N, C-alpha and C positions, 0 to 999 in steps of 0.2 A: 504495500500499500505505500501511495506516495505521502509527503510531507504534506500537503495540499488536499490532500484525496476528500474531490466533494466541493470543497470553497469556493464558493462565488467574490472574485478578484477583481478588482479596477488597477489599473496601469496607465498613467497619463504620461505622454512625451513616449506613448512604446510606441513610435515610427522609425527608432533609430538608435545609435548606440545602448546606453545603460534600459532602457526602457525596453527595447526591442531583446534583449539578452534574458530578461527579467522573464518578459513572455512567453521566449521559449522555456527556460525555465521552471516556470514556476506550472507551466501546463504538463513539460512532463513528471511534474511533483501531482500531479491531477486537478490540479486547478480547472476552474470554468473561467473563462476571461473574459471581461470587458478591456478592450485595449483601444486606448484615446489618443489621439493625435488631431494637430488639425492641418500637417500634411499627409498627402496621397499613401506617403509608405507606408502608414498604419495598416493598408488593403494589404504591400506587400509581406508584412510581417506578420500577419493573421493568416493569408496563405502558406507560408514556414511552419508557421503552430500546427495549419490542417495538417501537411504532408506527413509531419512527424506523430500524427493519429490524437492531435490534441483538440480540445474545445475551444473556440475565443469566435467573439464578433468584434468588428472594425466598427468605429466613431468617429467621426471626423466632427472633431471637436477642439474650442478654443478653451484650457483648460483656467484660464485667467475671468471668463463669462459665466456671470450667473445665471443666465438662462439656459446654460450649455454646461453648466454641470450640475442644475438638477436636473436635466434631460437625460445624462447621462449616466448617473445614478439611479434614478428611475427605469433607464434600460435594463438593468443587473438586477433590479426587482423582479421586473416582469418578464424580464427572459431566464431569471436561476430563481424565482423566488423568495432568493433573500440577500443580502454582503454580508459577507465573513471579512474582506480584507479590502483598505486601498492602498496604492503609494501614489500620494501626489508628486511625483516625478517629475512635470512637466517643466522648464526654464529655458533661458535665455543668456547669452553671455553678454551684451551689450559692448562688446570692444574699451579698446582703452581708449578713451577721450581723454587730455588734461581737464581737470577739474575749473578752468574758468570758461573751459568749452562747453561744458553740458547742461545743456537744456533742460527744466523744467519736463517737459512733456518726452523727453528720453527717462529720468528718473521715474516719470509715474507709468509709464509703460513694464521697465522691469520689475518695478514693485507689483504690476496691476497682473504677470505672470508670475513672478518666482515667492511672490510672498501673499497675495489677495487667493492666488491660486490654489495654497496649501487651506490657505484660511475657509474657503468656501468648501474645498474639501471635506473639511472638519465640519463643521458648519450642516453641510447637508449630509452626510454619510452616518456623523453619528448618533440621530436619532432612532436610528433604522437597527444601529449594533443595541442601543442602550435598552430596545425595545424587546432584544432577541436575548439580552443577559452578557453578548460577548461578541469581541471585537476587536480588531488589529489596526492603526493607522500607520505608516509609513511616510515621512517626508523627505525627500533631497534637498540636502543641507549644501555645504562644502567646508570645506578647510578654510578656504576667504573667511569664511565666518566665524572664524573663531582667532587667527589672527592676518596683520595684514601683510602685504606683498604679494598675491595671490591671485589678484584681478583687478578691475577696475571699482570705483567707489559705488554706484551704483549696485552692480553687479553682491557685491560684497555686505554690504546694510541690507541688501535683498534676504542673505541667505544667514547674518545675524538675526535678522530677525524669525525666520523662518526655527531657527535655532528655539528661541524664545514664546516663542509659539506654541513650540513642540511644550516644553518645561511647564509653560503655564496651563496649558490646556491640560495636562495630564492630572493637576489637582483639579480641575474646571470639570473633570470624568472623573471623580472618585467613589467610587463607591458602585462601579455601574459597570462592571467589566469587561471596562473597553482599556485597551490598552493606546500610545503611539510613541513613538521615537522615532529618532531622524539619524539618516547616516550621513557622513560628511564627506566626498569622494575627495582626492588630492587631485595630481594631475592623470587624467584617465583616456583615454586616445578614444574618443566619438568624434562625429560630426561637428560638436560647436567650438572644440579645441584643434578641430582641423588646420586652421590657418598656422599653431604653435607648431606644428607636427612639418608642416609644410615649409613655412618657415628657415627652419633648420635642417630639413637637408636641401633647399637651397643654398645655404649657407655651406655644409657639411657639417654639420656638427649634431646630427642626430643621435651620436654616439653617447650624448652629453644631457638629453631628456631625462630628467629625474635624477640628477646627480643629484640635489641637495639632499633626498632621502638617503636610509641607510640599506634598503635594497637594492638601489641605482638605475631605478626605471620609473616607466610610466607603470599605470595600470592599464586595464583591460575591462572591457563593460561587466565581462561574467563572474568578474572577479566582485562586483558591486551587488551583481545579481544575486549571488552568494548570499551575501550578511542581510539581501534584502528577506531573501528565503527566509532563514533563521528567523531574522524578526518578526514575521509577518505570519510563522507556524506559531505550535503549541507548543515546541520546543521551548519557544522565548515567554512562556507566559509567565513569566518571574518579572520581566525587562519593562522599563516603564520611564518617560520623560528621560530618557537616555539621547546625547546626540555621538554616535561612534564616527570617529575619523577611518578611513579606509584609504592608505597615502604610503602606507608603505613606510611608514613610520614618520615620517616627515615631523609633522606635531608631536612629536617624541621629543623635540631639545626644540632649539634655537638654529638655526642654519647655520653651518659653519664653514670653512675655505679648510680640506688637509684634514690630517688624522689628529685626535687626541693622544696628550702624552702617557 
């Protein structure tokens, strides 16, 4: 029996990267999935799931839109009769723009998707879970929300907000049987980070990617998916209100050059 056998699960940002890897892993472990993304890539994700023998439905939606969130949560309930878990994974980077050149509109869009999106997922998923007496929520934050130097200002701020949202929500859900946690990816090779890898290849410095973490490499989407699987499964039944770095050890210390004596 799979670790998510028979569970109804929603994953946002399922069209590529971490979301796609999680979709494939979760359905292999028995989840019945609603895969959500605003890109057509989500249809390819679901095709891959079905070819592997899994159960999934694709939904084109904006994870930062209230009406879209209501609709895809209702879709999970109507399709599978319940909602056991949701991973609010969708996010955008916003790029690196000097702070004096950033606009209010740029900030608003990053916050809308990266922070308001998880809030909406919590707001509309948790009542169904509370009624059931159980459920698990996972949000994608970032190491950029823990320490500076990993991204642009609006992205880092949005991810710090996600961590706080998870911590405060854990107490708001006290006694309900519903858990919530966050994962904080380090440098993971996805579509969002593709420009970083492309620039390194152009300069011939791809061997230096991930050099600041003790594992000396970038991470892969399946490594985040594995952590998500644990946190949304019953194996993590006593894990709540936490933000877990999955970063090769980057945040275990301050970055340094060379070896310690």
